[in-house]
C-alpha positions as a LaTeX table, in Angstrom:
\begin{tabular}{lrrr}
\hline
Residue & $x$ (\AA) & $y$ (\AA) & $z$ (\AA) \\
\hline
Unk1 & 1.56 & 11.27 & $-4.14$ \\
Unk2 & 3.69 & 11.98 & $-7.21$ \\
Unk3 & 7.37 & 11.15 & $-7.03$ \\
Unk4 & 9.89 & 13.79 & $-8.37$ \\
Unk5 & 12.64 & 12.74 & $-10.67$ \\
Unk6 & 15.95 & 14.59 & $-11.00$ \\
Unk7 & 18.19 & 14.00 & $-13.87$ \\
Unk8 & 21.91 & 14.32 & $-13.11$ \\
Unk9 & 25.00 & 13.99 & $-15.36$ \\
Unk10 & 26.78 & 10.62 & $-15.11$ \\
Unk11 & 29.60 & 12.49 & $-13.30$ \\
Unk12 & 28.89 & 15.42 & $-11.02$ \\
Unk13 & 31.81 & 17.57 & $-9.68$ \\
Unk14 & 31.49 & 19.91 & $-6.73$ \\
Unk15 & 33.84 & 22.27 & $-5.01$ \\
Unk16 & 33.33 & 21.63 & $-1.36$ \\
Unk17 & 35.66 & 21.65 & 1.74 \\
Unk18 & 35.16 & 18.42 & 3.75 \\
Unk19 & 37.29 & 17.11 & 6.58 \\
Unk20 & 38.43 & 13.62 & 6.33 \\
Unk21 & 35.77 & 12.63 & 8.89 \\
Unk22 & 32.94 & 14.41 & 6.97 \\
Unk23 & 34.07 & 12.72 & 3.70 \\
Unk24 & 34.11 & 9.34 & 5.46 \\
Unk25 & 30.63 & 9.95 & 6.83 \\
Unk26 & 29.38 & 11.11 & 3.37 \\
Unk27 & 30.64 & 7.88 & 1.73 \\
Unk28 & 29.33 & 5.75 & 4.58 \\
Unk29 & 25.85 & 7.24 & 4.44 \\
Unk30 & 25.60 & 7.00 & 0.72 \\
Unk31 & 27.07 & 3.61 & $-0.15$ \\
Unk32 & 25.03 & 3.48 & $-3.35$ \\
Unk33 & 27.25 & 6.19 & $-4.85$ \\
Unk34 & 30.95 & 6.40 & $-5.56$ \\
Unk35 & 32.79 & 9.44 & $-4.13$ \\
Unk36 & 36.28 & 10.59 & $-4.99$ \\
Unk37 & 38.13 & 13.85 & $-3.60$ \\
Unk38 & 40.77 & 15.33 & $-5.75$ \\
Unk39 & 43.94 & 16.91 & $-4.42$ \\
Unk40 & 42.36 & 20.35 & $-5.30$ \\
Unk41 & 39.37 & 19.75 & $-3.04$ \\
Unk42 & 36.79 & 18.90 & $-5.67$ \\
Unk43 & 34.23 & 16.19 & $-4.89$ \\
Unk44 & 33.42 & 13.85 & $-7.66$ \\
Unk45 & 30.04 & 11.83 & $-7.35$ \\
Unk46 & 29.40 & 8.91 & $-9.67$ \\
Unk47 & 26.78 & 6.19 & $-9.54$ \\
Unk48 & 28.08 & 2.68 & $-9.05$ \\
Unk49 & 28.16 & 0.58 & $-12.15$ \\
Unk50 & 25.80 & $-2.26$ & $-11.98$ \\
Unk51 & 24.69 & $-5.53$ & $-13.55$ \\
Unk52 & 26.78 & $-6.55$ & $-16.60$ \\
Unk53 & 29.34 & $-3.82$ & $-16.28$ \\
Unk54 & 30.38 & $-4.62$ & $-12.68$ \\
Unk55 & 30.78 & $-8.39$ & $-13.44$ \\
Unk56 & 32.25 & $-8.26$ & $-16.91$ \\
Unk57 & 35.95 & $-8.19$ & $-16.07$ \\
Unk58 & 36.06 & $-10.81$ & $-13.26$ \\
Unk59 & 34.67 & $-13.50$ & $-15.71$ \\
Unk60 & 37.45 & $-13.03$ & $-18.17$ \\
\hline
\end{tabular}
């Protein structure tokens, strides 16, 4: 079986109306992504930084 690959931009912005509970569930179900909700209702989705990037600052 062949695996499909989707290339997304490093930062994806969507206009979506979520309740606080729906936003919490989305974050809880997808802990490998970083979600932010703006004051205007936009949902920003970004991958977590990993490896060297995440640990760089705590060592300095």
